[in-house]
C-alpha positions in Angstrom: 0.0 0.0 0.0 1.7 3.1 -1.2 0.2 5.9 1.0 1.6 8.9 2.8 0.5 7.4 6.2 -0.8 4.0 7.3 -2.7 3.3 10.5 -3.6 -0.2 11.7 -7.0 -0.5 13.5 -7.9 -3.0 16.3 -8.8 -5.7 13.8 -5.4 -5.5 12.1 -6.7 -3.8 9.0 -4.2 -1.4 7.4 -5.9 1.9 6.6 -4.0 4.3 4.3 -4.3 8.1 4.3 -3.2 10.5 1.7 -2.8 10.3 -2.1 -1.8 7.0 -3.6 0.9 7.0 -6.3 0.6 4.7 -9.3 2.8 1.8 -8.7 4.9 0.6 -11.6 4.2 -2.8 -13.0 1.2 -3.5 -10.6 -2.4 -3.5 -11.8 -5.6 -2.1 -10.3 -9.1 -3.2 -11.1 -12.0 -0.8 -11.8 -15.7 -1.3 -12.6 -16.7 -0.3 -16.1 -19.9 -0.3 -18.1 -22.9 -2.2 -16.7 -21.4 -3.3 -13.4 -20.4 -6.8 -14.6 -17.6 -5.5 -16.8 -14.2 -4.8 -15.1 -10.9 -3.5 -16.3 -7.5 -4.4 -14.8 -5.2 -1.5 -15.7 -1.4 -1.6 -15.4 1.3 1.0 -16.2 4.1 -1.2 -17.6 7.5 0.4 -17.2 10.4 -1.3 -19.0 13.1 -0.4 -16.5 11.1 -1.8 -13.6 10.5 -5.2 -15.3 12.2 -8.3 -13.8 12.8 -11.8 -15.3 10.5 -13.1 -12.6 7.9 -11.3 -10.5 9.2 -9.5 -7.4 7.6 -9.9 -4.0 6.4 -6.3 -4.2 4.7 -6.9 -7.5 3.0 -10.0 -6.2 1.9 -8.2 -3.0 0.6 -5.0 -4.7 -1.0 -6.1 -8.0 -4.6 -6.7 -8.8 -6.4 -10.0 -8.5 -8.8 -11.1 -11.2 -11.3 -13.4 -9.4 -12.2 -17.0 -10.2 -15.1 -17.1 -12.8 -14.0 -14.0 -14.6 -14.5 -14.2 -18.4 -11.4 -12.7 -20.0 -12.6 -10.6 -23.0 -9.5 -8.8 -24.3 -6.1 -7.3 -23.5 -5.1 -3.9 -24.9 -1.6 -2.6 -25.2 -0.9 1.1 -25.8 2.8 2.1 -25.9 3.6 5.7 -24.7 7.4 5.4 -24.9 9.2 2.8 -27.1 10.8 -0.1 -25.3 14.6 -0.4 -25.7 16.7 -3.5 -24.9 15.1 -6.8 -24.0 13.6 -9.3 -26.4 10.0 -9.6 -25.3 7.4 -9.0 -22.5 5.1 -11.5 -20.8 2.0 -10.7 -18.7 0.8 -13.7 -16.7 -1.2 -15.0 -13.9 0.0 -16.1 -10.5 -1.9 -17.9 -7.8 -2.9 -16.2 -4.5 -0.1 -18.2 -3.0 2.3 -16.5 -5.5 3.0 -19.6 -7.6 3.2 -19.3 -11.4 -0.1 -20.4 -12.9 0.5 -19.2 -16.5 3.4 -16.6 -16.7 2.2 -15.5 -20.2 -1.5 -16.1 -19.9 -2.5 -12.5 -20.8 0.5 -11.5 -23.1 2.7 -14.1 -24.6 6.2 -12.9 -25.6 5.3 -9.5 -27.1 8.4 -8.6 -29.1 10.4 -5.5 -28.4 10.2 -4.6 -32.1 6.4 -4.4 -31.7 6.7 -2.1 -28.6 7.3 1.1 -30.5 5.8 4.5 -29.5 2.2 4.8 -30.6 1.6 1.1 -30.8 -2.1 0.4 -29.9 -3.6 -3.0 -30.3 -6.4 -5.0 -28.6 -6.0 -8.8 -28.5 -9.3 -10.7 -28.5 -7.8 -14.2 -29.0 -4.5 -16.0 -28.2 -1.9 -15.4 -30.9 1.9 -15.9 -31.3 3.8 -12.9 -29.8 0.5 -11.2 -28.7 -2.4 -12.4 -26.6 -2.0 -15.2 -24.2 -4.1 -18.4 -23.4 -6.4 -16.7 -20.9 -8.1 -14.6 -23.5 -11.5 -15.9 -24.4 -11.7 -18.2 -21.3 -13.3 -18.2 -17.9 -10.7 -18.4 -15.1 -10.8 -21.6 -13.1 -9.0 -19.9 -10.2 -8.2 -16.3 -9.1 -5.0 -14.9 -10.6 -2.6 -12.1 -9.7 -1.6 -10.1 -12.8 2.2 -9.8 -13.1 4.6 -8.8 -15.9 8.1 -10.1 -16.7 10.7 -9.9 -19.5 12.2 -12.7 -21.5 16.0 -13.1 -22.0 17.2 -9.6 -21.0 16.0 -6.4 -19.3 14.9 -3.1 -20.7 16.5 0.3 -20.5 13.4 2.3 -21.5 9.7 1.9 -22.4 6.3 2.7 -21.0 3.0 1.2 -21.9 -0.5 1.0 -20.5 -2.1 -2.5 -20.5 -5.8 -3.0 -20.0 -7.4 -6.4 -19.4 -11.1 -6.4 -20.0 -13.2 -9.1 -18.2 -16.7 -9.8 -17.1 -18.0 -11.2 -13.9 -21.0 -13.6 -14.1 -24.3 -12.3 -12.7 -25.1 -13.7 -9.3 
């Protein structure tokens, strides 16, 4: 929790006060549309990517709940990525174990991550959308990015995962 001040109440709940900064490479979920539609939004910063998720990323990222129907993944590049070979965006269990390290984005190539790139993936494809797209999640997943082969020296993108929750 990235807040100016944190207070812990009698029940052990950590309550943050003050403005919250956007945390690099950690997602947040918002409600969109009719109430069943949700968006997991992440600011992907190349210099902050790791070959495997860090403890901070796993602790601070969004969780997409079991039963969510994954509709699409959109990638918008604000600043070209430099270095590295490709980026993955995957799902990890609530116990921080790898469930599918490239379930949302599968090896998106650096050559694709140029300034102005804007594409929405609605199905799995080589070097684009991962296997979660078009499926209903059988377990809750934490959304976490990583790089393949080598790190990045630059690059910023916004990744948006659109999903729907079933009506109760």
